[in-house]
BAMARTOR-479226 format. One record per residue (C-alpha): residue number from 1; residue in one letter; x, y, z. Coordinates in Angstrom, 3 decimals, always signed. Layout:
<pts>
<pt NUM; "A"; <X; Y; Z>> ...
</pts>
This chain:
<pts>
<pt 1; "X"; <+88.030; +94.803; +135.335>> <pt 2; "X"; <+86.523; +91.675; +133.885>> <pt 3; "X"; <+85.372; +93.605; +130.776>> <pt 4; "X"; <+88.758; +95.079; +130.334>> <pt 5; "X"; <+90.411; +91.774; +130.612>> <pt 6; "X"; <+88.246; +90.292; +127.902>> <pt 7; "X"; <+88.764; +93.220; +125.716>> <pt 8; "X"; <+92.605; +93.075; +126.371>> <pt 9; "X"; <+92.606; +89.281; +125.589>> <pt 10; "X"; <+90.942; +89.687; +122.311>> <pt 11; "X"; <+93.074; +92.550; +121.246>> <pt 12; "X"; <+96.339; +90.694; +122.106>> <pt 13; "X"; <+94.950; +87.502; +120.209>> <pt 14; "X"; <+94.059; +89.547; +117.120>> <pt 15; "X"; <+97.593; +91.254; +117.228>> <pt 16; "X"; <+99.229; +87.688; +117.646>> <pt 17; "X"; <+97.029; +86.462; +114.541>> <pt 18; "X"; <+98.201; +89.545; +112.527>> <pt 19; "X"; <+101.759; +88.630; +113.028>> <pt 20; "X"; <+101.343; +85.228; +111.313>> <pt 21; "X"; <+99.991; +87.062; +108.310>> <pt 22; "X"; <+102.735; +89.582; +108.364>> <pt 23; "X"; <+105.288; +86.964; +108.394>> <pt 24; "X"; <+103.656; +85.103; +105.491>> <pt 25; "X"; <+103.522; +88.249; +103.563>> <pt 26; "X"; <+107.115; +89.276; +104.447>> <pt 27; "X"; <+108.362; +85.941; +103.224>> <pt 28; "X"; <+108.238; +87.255; +99.808>> <pt 29; "X"; <+110.874; +89.880; +100.655>> <pt 30; "X"; <+113.034; +87.669; +102.792>> <pt 31; "X"; <+113.081; +84.978; +99.896>> <pt 32; "X"; <+113.294; +87.439; +96.820>> <pt 33; "X"; <+114.265; +90.847; +98.038>> <pt 34; "X"; <+112.307; +94.061; +98.117>> <pt 35; "X"; <+112.622; +94.563; +94.510>> <pt 36; "X"; <+112.499; +90.987; +93.383>> <pt 37; "X"; <+109.380; +89.816; +95.040>> <pt 38; "X"; <+107.209; +90.549; +92.154>> <pt 39; "X"; <+109.811; +89.336; +89.595>> <pt 40; "X"; <+109.743; +85.679; +90.004>> <pt 41; "X"; <+110.752; +84.951; +86.299>> <pt 42; "X"; <+114.253; +86.149; +87.327>> <pt 43; "X"; <+114.374; +83.377; +89.849>> <pt 44; "X"; <+113.280; +80.750; +87.305>> <pt 45; "X"; <+109.957; +80.075; +89.277>> <pt 46; "X"; <+107.723; +77.263; +88.363>> <pt 47; "X"; <+104.077; +77.733; +87.260>> <pt 48; "X"; <+103.127; +76.360; +90.698>> <pt 49; "X"; <+105.244; +79.146; +92.275>> <pt 50; "X"; <+103.457; +81.729; +90.096>> <pt 51; "X"; <+100.089; +80.362; +91.156>> <pt 52; "X"; <+101.134; +80.450; +94.878>> <pt 53; "X"; <+102.376; +84.073; +94.257>> <pt 54; "X"; <+98.940; +85.068; +93.124>> <pt 55; "X"; <+97.363; +83.383; +96.199>> <pt 56; "X"; <+99.774; +85.176; +98.554>> <pt 57; "X"; <+99.032; +88.668; +96.837>> <pt 58; "X"; <+95.217; +88.157; +96.926>> <pt 59; "X"; <+94.677; +86.511; +100.450>> <pt 60; "X"; <+97.766; +87.684; +102.629>> <pt 61; "X"; <+100.079; +90.591; +101.175>> <pt 62; "X"; <+98.786; +93.995; +102.193>> <pt 63; "X"; <+95.897; +92.555; +104.395>> <pt 64; "X"; <+97.623; +91.815; +107.706>> <pt 65; "X"; <+99.861; +94.759; +108.137>> <pt 66; "X"; <+96.832; +97.041; +108.217>> <pt 67; "X"; <+95.435; +94.863; +111.222>> <pt 68; "X"; <+98.678; +95.761; +113.048>> <pt 69; "X"; <+98.228; +99.430; +112.070>> <pt 70; "X"; <+94.611; +99.431; +113.149>> <pt 71; "X"; <+95.583; +98.097; +116.629>> <pt 72; "X"; <+98.475; +100.515; +116.851>> <pt 73; "X"; <+95.927; +103.397; +116.577>> <pt 74; "X"; <+93.578; +101.462; +118.930>> <pt 75; "X"; <+96.109; +100.977; +121.503>> <pt 76; "X"; <+97.229; +104.506; +121.165>> <pt 77; "X"; <+93.900; +105.894; +122.284>> <pt 78; "X"; <+93.617; +103.410; +125.202>> <pt 79; "X"; <+97.123; +104.295; +126.416>> <pt 80; "X"; <+95.991; +108.032; +126.367>> <pt 81; "X"; <+92.924; +107.271; +128.438>> <pt 82; "X"; <+95.050; +105.366; +130.881>> <pt 83; "X"; <+97.541; +108.225; +131.152>> <pt 84; "X"; <+94.920; +110.692; +131.678>> <pt 85; "X"; <+93.192; +108.712; +134.580>> <pt 86; "X"; <+96.608; +108.890; +136.273>> <pt 87; "X"; <+96.978; +112.641; +135.928>> <pt 88; "X"; <+99.920; +112.325; +133.497>> <pt 89; "X"; <+100.498; +114.431; +130.431>> <pt 90; "X"; <+99.833; +112.009; +127.457>> <pt 91; "X"; <+101.424; +114.016; +124.780>> <pt 92; "X"; <+104.882; +114.158; +126.575>> <pt 93; "X"; <+104.811; +110.499; +127.301>> <pt 94; "X"; <+103.590; +109.459; +123.859>> <pt 95; "X"; <+106.203; +111.518; +122.037>> <pt 96; "X"; <+108.877; +109.586; +123.991>> <pt 97; "X"; <+107.420; +106.491; +122.792>> <pt 98; "X"; <+107.306; +107.591; +119.180>> <pt 99; "X"; <+110.990; +108.673; +119.565>> <pt 100; "X"; <+111.878; +105.161; +120.808>> <pt 101; "X"; <+109.936; +103.517; +117.844>> <pt 102; "X"; <+111.984; +105.697; +115.460>> <pt 103; "X"; <+115.142; +104.513; +117.180>> <pt 104; "X"; <+114.261; +100.784; +117.089>> <pt 105; "X"; <+113.101; +101.085; +113.532>> <pt 106; "X"; <+116.452; +102.816; +112.500>> <pt 107; "X"; <+118.492; +100.063; +114.105>> <pt 108; "X"; <+116.203; +97.337; +112.525>> <pt 109; "X"; <+116.340; +98.581; +109.182>> <pt 110; "X"; <+120.009; +99.418; +109.290>> <pt 111; "X"; <+121.541; +96.348; +110.814>> <pt 112; "X"; <+119.061; +93.525; +110.270>> <pt 113; "X"; <+116.437; +94.038; +107.339>> <pt 114; "X"; <+115.198; +96.645; +105.088>> <pt 115; "X"; <+111.552; +95.780; +105.375>> <pt 116; "X"; <+111.075; +97.676; +108.681>> <pt 117; "X"; <+107.805; +99.281; +109.764>> <pt 118; "X"; <+108.606; +100.571; +113.244>> <pt 119; "X"; <+110.468; +103.690; +111.996>> <pt 120; "X"; <+107.221; +104.645; +109.827>> <pt 121; "X"; <+105.073; +103.907; +113.090>> <pt 122; "X"; <+107.285; +106.509; +114.994>> <pt 123; "X"; <+106.817; +109.205; +112.280>> <pt 124; "X"; <+103.139; +108.745; +111.871>> <pt 125; "X"; <+102.580; +108.719; +115.713>> <pt 126; "X"; <+103.162; +112.505; +115.600>> <pt 127; "X"; <+100.567; +112.847; +112.918>> <pt 128; "X"; <+97.999; +110.775; +114.991>> <pt 129; "X"; <+98.433; +113.173; +117.886>> <pt 130; "X"; <+96.216; +115.583; +116.083>> <pt 131; "X"; <+93.228; +113.098; +116.226>> <pt 132; "X"; <+93.433; +111.560; +119.666>> <pt 133; "X"; <+91.218; +114.298; +121.191>> <pt 134; "X"; <+88.954; +114.630; +118.171>> <pt 135; "X"; <+85.203; +113.289; +118.221>> <pt 136; "X"; <+84.962; +109.775; +116.934>> <pt 137; "X"; <+82.765; +110.933; +113.990>> <pt 138; "X"; <+85.557; +113.355; +112.976>> <pt 139; "X"; <+88.206; +110.561; +113.174>> <pt 140; "X"; <+85.977; +108.267; +111.155>> <pt 141; "X"; <+85.224; +110.910; +108.415>> <pt 142; "X"; <+88.879; +111.735; +108.001>> <pt 143; "X"; <+89.895; +107.946; +107.637>> <pt 144; "X"; <+87.109; +107.598; +104.989>> <pt 145; "X"; <+88.205; +110.639; +103.122>> <pt 146; "X"; <+91.924; +109.674; +103.221>> <pt 147; "X"; <+91.310; +106.209; +102.010>> <pt 148; "X"; <+88.876; +107.421; +99.353>> <pt 149; "X"; <+91.565; +109.826; +97.954>> <pt 150; "X"; <+94.004; +106.924; +97.880>> <pt 151; "X"; <+91.422; +104.764; +95.942>> <pt 152; "X"; <+91.048; +107.693; +93.379>> <pt 153; "X"; <+94.790; +107.017; +92.424>> <pt 154; "X"; <+93.544; +103.799; +91.183>> <pt 155; "X"; <+91.117; +105.288; +88.787>> <pt 156; "X"; <+93.891; +107.525; +87.603>> <pt 157; "X"; <+95.875; +104.479; +86.874>> <pt 158; "X"; <+98.627; +105.259; +89.514>> <pt 159; "X"; <+100.143; +102.443; +91.296>> <pt 160; "X"; <+102.663; +103.389; +93.806>> <pt 161; "X"; <+104.808; +100.303; +93.484>> <pt 162; "X"; <+105.301; +100.970; +89.861>> <pt 163; "X"; <+105.917; +104.605; +90.531>> <pt 164; "X"; <+108.567; +103.533; +93.258>> <pt 165; "X"; <+110.266; +101.238; +90.703>> <pt 166; "X"; <+110.274; +103.632; +87.877>> <pt 167; "X"; <+113.393; +104.175; +85.699>> <pt 168; "X"; <+114.648; +101.568; +83.247>> <pt 169; "X"; <+113.281; +98.112; +83.408>> <pt 170; "X"; <+116.559; +96.761; +82.272>> <pt 171; "X"; <+118.297; +98.328; +85.185>> <pt 172; "X"; <+115.693; +96.925; +87.503>> <pt 173; "X"; <+116.323; +93.368; +86.133>> <pt 174; "X"; <+120.021; +93.770; +86.343>> <pt 175; "X"; <+119.944; +94.937; +89.973>> <pt 176; "X"; <+117.748; +91.964; +90.974>> <pt 177; "X"; <+120.260; +89.543; +89.213>> <pt 178; "X"; <+123.092; +91.257; +90.856>> <pt 179; "X"; <+121.297; +90.835; +94.301>> <pt 180; "X"; <+120.755; +87.173; +93.989>> <pt 181; "X"; <+124.421; +85.941; +94.615>> <pt 182; "X"; <+124.945; +88.787; +97.325>> <pt 183; "X"; <+121.978; +87.700; +99.332>> <pt 184; "X"; <+122.443; +83.977; +98.841>> <pt 185; "X"; <+126.190; +83.752; +99.333>> <pt 186; "X"; <+127.332; +86.996; +100.687>> <pt 187; "X"; <+128.764; +87.758; +104.261>> <pt 188; "X"; <+127.062; +90.052; +106.417>> <pt 189; "X"; <+129.454; +92.792; +105.435>> <pt 190; "X"; <+128.849; +92.178; +101.863>> <pt 191; "X"; <+125.068; +92.265; +102.224>> <pt 192; "X"; <+125.176; +95.335; +104.256>> <pt 193; "X"; <+127.298; +96.991; +101.579>> <pt 194; "X"; <+124.951; +96.019; +98.808>> <pt 195; "X"; <+121.884; +97.384; +100.707>> <pt 196; "X"; <+123.612; +100.782; +101.367>> <pt 197; "X"; <+124.810; +101.080; +97.758>> <pt 198; "X"; <+122.871; +102.035; +94.507>> <pt 199; "X"; <+119.314; +100.814; +94.024>> <pt 200; "X"; <+116.533; +101.305; +91.744>> <pt 201; "X"; <+115.187; +104.197; +93.982>> <pt 202; "X"; <+118.166; +106.225; +92.626>> <pt 203; "X"; <+116.403; +106.618; +89.238>> <pt 204; "X"; <+113.400; +108.278; +90.976>> <pt 205; "X"; <+113.539; +112.127; +90.463>> <pt 206; "X"; <+112.919; +114.592; +93.206>> <pt 207; "X"; <+109.334; +115.144; +92.144>> <pt 208; "X"; <+108.550; +111.390; +92.280>> <pt 209; "X"; <+110.440; +111.092; +95.528>> <pt 210; "X"; <+108.384; +113.901; +96.985>> <pt 211; "X"; <+105.201; +112.400; +95.714>> <pt 212; "X"; <+105.817; +109.047; +97.461>> <pt 213; "X"; <+106.733; +110.682; +100.674>> <pt 214; "X"; <+103.365; +112.608; +100.628>> <pt 215; "X"; <+101.534; +109.488; +99.573>> <pt 216; "X"; <+102.723; +107.191; +102.394>> <pt 217; "X"; <+100.562; +108.968; +105.051>> <pt 218; "X"; <+97.510; +108.753; +102.785>> <pt 219; "X"; <+98.280; +104.970; +102.192>> <pt 220; "X"; <+98.536; +104.147; +105.978>> <pt 221; "X"; <+96.896; +106.678; +107.900>> <pt 222; "X"; <+93.233; +105.508; +107.296>> <pt 223; "X"; <+93.808; +102.234; +109.376>> <pt 224; "X"; <+95.472; +104.111; +112.102>> <pt 225; "X"; <+92.419; +106.392; +112.270>> <pt 226; "X"; <+89.872; +103.482; +112.013>> <pt 227; "X"; <+91.814; +101.989; +115.056>> <pt 228; "X"; <+91.309; +105.227; +117.090>> <pt 229; "X"; <+87.694; +105.341; +116.080>> <pt 230; "X"; <+87.168; +101.703; +117.210>> <pt 231; "X"; <+88.926; +102.473; +120.480>> <pt 232; "X"; <+86.556; +105.551; +121.025>> <pt 233; "X"; <+83.567; +103.252; +120.338>> <pt 234; "X"; <+84.821; +100.356; +122.395>> <pt 235; "X"; <+84.644; +97.830; +119.721>> <pt 236; "X"; <+86.099; +95.111; +121.859>> <pt 237; "X"; <+84.427; +95.866; +125.081>> <pt 238; "X"; <+81.975; +93.014; +125.977>> <pt 239; "X"; <+82.842; +91.090; +122.787>> <pt 240; "X"; <+80.025; +88.441; +123.562>> <pt 241; "X"; <+77.421; +91.129; +123.116>> <pt 242; "X"; <+78.731; +92.390; +119.688>> <pt 243; "X"; <+78.963; +88.809; +117.976>> <pt 244; "X"; <+76.380; +89.663; +115.283>> <pt 245; "X"; <+78.017; +92.974; +114.451>> <pt 246; "X"; <+81.354; +91.171; +114.168>> <pt 247; "X"; <+80.012; +88.370; +111.895>> <pt 248; "X"; <+78.006; +90.702; +109.654>> <pt 249; "X"; <+81.023; +93.127; +109.234>> <pt 250; "X"; <+83.333; +90.182; +108.557>> <pt 251; "X"; <+81.213; +88.694; +105.788>> <pt 252; "X"; <+80.729; +92.113; +104.082>> <pt 253; "X"; <+84.332; +93.220; +104.236>> <pt 254; "X"; <+85.878; +89.788; +103.386>> <pt 255; "X"; <+83.676; +89.469; +100.184>> <pt 256; "X"; <+84.428; +93.075; +99.169>> <pt 257; "X"; <+88.019; +92.800; +100.041>> <pt 258; "X"; <+88.666; +89.406; +98.122>> <pt 259; "X"; <+86.705; +90.867; +95.105>> <pt 260; "X"; <+88.663; +93.980; +94.970>> <pt 261; "X"; <+92.055; +92.279; +95.271>> <pt 262; "X"; <+91.229; +89.805; +92.634>> <pt 263; "X"; <+90.276; +92.236; +90.019>> <pt 264; "X"; <+93.930; +92.892; +88.887>> <pt 265; "X"; <+94.330; +89.142; +88.317>> <pt 266; "X"; <+90.976; +88.298; +86.899>> <pt 267; "X"; <+90.091; +91.541; +84.954>> <pt 268; "X"; <+93.264; +93.730; +84.753>> <pt 269; "X"; <+91.684; +96.185; +82.272>> <pt 270; "X"; <+88.667; +96.917; +84.292>> <pt 271; "X"; <+88.545; +100.567; +85.523>> <pt 272; "X"; <+88.226; +99.396; +89.193>> <pt 273; "X"; <+91.122; +97.030; +89.248>> <pt 274; "X"; <+93.432; +99.781; +90.206>> <pt 275; "X"; <+91.119; +100.823; +92.948>> <pt 276; "X"; <+91.038; +97.305; +94.316>> <pt 277; "X"; <+94.711; +96.988; +94.166>> <pt 278; "X"; <+95.197; +100.050; +96.297>> <pt 279; "X"; <+92.455; +99.782; +99.038>> <pt 280; "X"; <+91.415; +96.268; +98.765>> <pt 281; "X"; <+94.091; +95.097; +101.398>> <pt 282; "X"; <+92.699; +97.490; +103.926>> <pt 283; "X"; <+89.083; +96.438; +103.278>> <pt 284; "X"; <+90.207; +92.813; +103.506>> <pt 285; "X"; <+91.966; +93.509; +106.778>> <pt 286; "X"; <+88.797; +94.701; +108.349>> <pt 287; "X"; <+87.162; +91.479; +107.275>> <pt 288; "X"; <+89.885; +89.358; +108.884>> <pt 289; "X"; <+89.927; +91.635; +112.137>> <pt 290; "X"; <+86.158; +91.366; +112.662>> <pt 291; "X"; <+86.257; +87.685; +111.682>> <pt 292; "X"; <+88.988; +87.154; +114.259>> <pt 293; "X"; <+87.025; +89.041; +116.896>> <pt 294; "X"; <+83.981; +86.896; +116.251>> <pt 295; "X"; <+85.808; +83.599; +116.538>> <pt 296; "X"; <+87.509; +84.800; +119.683>> <pt 297; "X"; <+84.356; +86.124; +121.208>> <pt 298; "X"; <+83.292; +82.348; +121.355>> <pt 299; "X"; <+86.743; +80.693; +122.298>> <pt 300; "X"; <+88.552; +83.261; +124.255>> <pt 301; "X"; <+89.382; +80.805; +126.895>> <pt 302; "X"; <+90.626; +78.127; +124.702>> <pt 303; "X"; <+94.313; +77.289; +124.516>> <pt 304; "X"; <+94.675; +78.382; +120.962>> <pt 305; "X"; <+93.367; +81.671; +121.715>> <pt 306; "X"; <+95.661; +82.129; +124.627>> <pt 307; "X"; <+98.759; +81.253; +122.640>> <pt 308; "X"; <+97.834; +83.863; +119.981>> <pt 309; "X"; <+97.384; +86.212; +122.870>> <pt 310; "X"; <+100.697; +85.443; +124.095>> <pt 311; "X"; <+102.340; +86.112; +120.675>> <pt 312; "X"; <+100.472; +89.411; +120.748>> <pt 313; "X"; <+101.639; +90.432; +124.086>> <pt 314; "X"; <+105.180; +89.986; +122.990>> <pt 315; "X"; <+104.359; +91.586; +119.569>> <pt 316; "X"; <+107.482; +93.875; +119.264>> <pt 317; "X"; <+109.853; +91.242; +120.189>> <pt 318; "X"; <+108.436; +88.543; +118.051>> <pt 319; "X"; <+108.268; +90.994; +115.071>> <pt 320; "X"; <+111.897; +91.664; +115.365>> <pt 321; "X"; <+112.855; +88.087; +116.121>> <pt 322; "X"; <+111.035; +87.142; +112.742>> <pt 323; "X"; <+113.500; +89.378; +111.015>> <pt 324; "X"; <+116.498; +87.841; +112.794>> <pt 325; "X"; <+115.365; +84.262; +112.311>> <pt 326; "X"; <+114.326; +84.580; +108.523>> <pt 327; "X"; <+117.369; +86.613; +107.476>> <pt 328; "X"; <+119.484; +83.865; +109.084>> <pt 329; "X"; <+117.678; +81.464; +107.095>> <pt 330; "X"; <+117.789; +83.078; +103.695>> <pt 331; "X"; <+120.758; +85.197; +103.651>> <pt 332; "X"; <+124.315; +83.951; +102.906>> <pt 333; "X"; <+125.683; +84.334; +106.375>> <pt 334; "X"; <+122.982; +81.845; +107.454>> <pt 335; "X"; <+121.583; +78.992; +105.571>> <pt 336; "X"; <+121.641; +80.911; +102.142>> <pt 337; "X"; <+118.268; +79.754; +100.872>> <pt 338; "X"; <+117.541; +83.123; +99.196>> <pt 339; "X"; <+115.489; +82.444; +96.034>> <pt 340; "X"; <+115.927; +78.791; +96.125>> <pt 341; "X"; <+112.871; +76.924; +97.883>> <pt 342; "X"; <+109.856; +78.547; +96.146>> <pt 343; "X"; <+106.966; +80.133; +97.673>> <pt 344; "X"; <+105.221; +77.178; +99.128>> <pt 345; "X"; <+108.395; +76.323; +100.817>> <pt 346; "X"; <+108.537; +79.885; +102.235>> <pt 347; "X"; <+104.950; +79.495; +103.578>> <pt 348; "X"; <+106.063; +76.216; +105.258>> <pt 349; "X"; <+109.074; +77.937; +107.050>> <pt 350; "X"; <+106.842; +80.833; +108.143>> <pt 351; "X"; <+104.300; +78.360; +109.620>> <pt 352; "X"; <+107.284; +76.545; +111.473>> <pt 353; "X"; <+108.790; +79.821; +112.789>> <pt 354; "X"; <+105.301; +81.081; +113.951>> <pt 355; "X"; <+104.744; +77.754; +115.621>> <pt 356; "X"; <+107.968; +78.073; +117.495>> <pt 357; "X"; <+106.972; +81.635; +118.439>> <pt 358; "X"; <+103.674; +80.295; +119.663>> <pt 359; "X"; <+105.231; +77.804; +122.051>> <pt 360; "X"; <+108.151; +80.053; +123.155>> <pt 361; "X"; <+105.735; +82.917; +123.860>> <pt 362; "X"; <+103.590; +80.880; +126.227>> <pt 363; "X"; <+106.625; +79.634; +128.009>> <pt 364; "X"; <+108.162; +82.953; +128.217>> <pt 365; "X"; <+105.107; +84.543; +129.936>> <pt 366; "X"; <+104.920; +81.813; +132.519>> <pt 367; "X"; <+108.106; +83.239; +133.914>> <pt 368; "X"; <+108.048; +86.922; +132.845>> <pt 369; "X"; <+105.240; +89.570; +132.497>> <pt 370; "X"; <+106.677; +91.536; +129.695>> <pt 371; "X"; <+108.916; +90.818; +126.649>> <pt 372; "X"; <+112.539; +92.424; +126.509>> <pt 373; "X"; <+111.678; +94.866; +123.685>> <pt 374; "X"; <+108.292; +95.788; +125.184>> <pt 375; "X"; <+110.181; +96.345; +128.500>> <pt 376; "X"; <+112.813; +98.623; +126.677>> <pt 377; "X"; <+110.034; +100.698; +125.004>> <pt 378; "X"; <+108.065; +101.057; +128.188>> <pt 379; "X"; <+111.081; +101.870; +130.175>> <pt 380; "X"; <+111.991; +104.601; +127.977>> <pt 381; "X"; <+108.297; +105.863; +127.534>> <pt 382; "X"; <+107.683; +106.170; +131.280>> <pt 383; "X"; <+111.235; +106.911; +132.413>> <pt 384; "X"; <+110.856; +104.035; +134.825>> <pt 385; "X"; <+113.074; +100.967; +135.161>> <pt 386; "X"; <+109.921; +98.862; +136.015>> <pt 387; "X"; <+108.347; +100.087; +132.615>> <pt 388; "X"; <+105.308; +101.391; +134.419>> <pt 389; "X"; <+104.087; +105.180; +134.957>> <pt 390; "X"; <+105.417; +106.483; +138.368>> <pt 391; "X"; <+101.993; +106.741; +140.033>> <pt 392; "X"; <+100.355; +105.011; +142.918>> <pt 393; "X"; <+97.070; +104.800; +141.013>> <pt 394; "X"; <+95.683; +101.553; +139.720>> <pt 395; "X"; <+97.430; +100.733; +136.508>> <pt 396; "X"; <+94.956; +100.472; +133.682>> <pt 397; "X"; <+95.000; +97.892; +130.830>> <pt 398; "X"; <+97.532; +99.003; +128.335>> <pt 399; "X"; <+97.820; +97.978; +124.786>> <pt 400; "X"; <+101.164; +97.174; +123.202>> <pt 401; "X"; <+102.535; +99.216; +120.300>> 
</pts>
């Protein structure tokens, strides 16, 4: 039980740490919109903001969500193990879990913010069922093959973001300009109407749309699979004994990840710059993840580590609260700061919001064992008001979604 507790503490802390990076990356969308986050010239951004934008693109964006994705795969396998020890049918329970994630994601993306990830997690969960019973080596090979295929798109000069934008650049520019007063001054109803109206996605033909739908699993699946592989190999069991592995892996993947993500900005015409843009984020995520594991294997009992773990234990609640808080800060029905405070200001707000979540998560867990959204998900998953499997067997450690 001690080993399980240590493993759980590190996983929760890493998840909590990843939520900070996710918030920092999502700030670009909260501040400038899904289509405007890479078009800063339309917001009259300063050269300093452009520099900060480059920093965020290299160091943060695309490199923290993969950690969350990795831990989803990791937790999925550990949950299946726990269900099997109770004599329950994992597939039936997991399907209910995925359906709830689909529902939460649909509500989140419809009524709060269009940068939702939960709906996609629910969808890909059904795909991951194919791998939970496979050998660790098989899962690893599939992950490597998929991420390699995705990298090859970079050699072909295919950028999914550019493909998604498509159409007439003038229409995209006009759409972003029209979005600015709506998001910064509009009411909730006006923003909802704008979000449900015409968008640059409408210019995509059926072929490109199908290509993007098929591309999504290739983009995200490798990190889910690497998480399942790590769970099968018990990466976070007895972490004190794995410190050297964590450190070596962190150094290797951090250097490679930073190098690949920097190519687009330093040497944009280099043949591998496209590859770096497409897979550099996932590689850097592995560096961050192993680096965090190395640090936490030394300081797992510290206050800072326990606070990160508290945020991680309430990961779904905190993730959704980030959307509620930040849309209230930037949208017209709140403070209306959309596109007005610059990227550095957005980073400052993100750090402030996350600090509040650190404090509140610790205080909340002193009174309650589980977050409200986590309870809702577990209650539906297990068909139990207590949010636990209906069994008299000893409850194993469970990893949050």
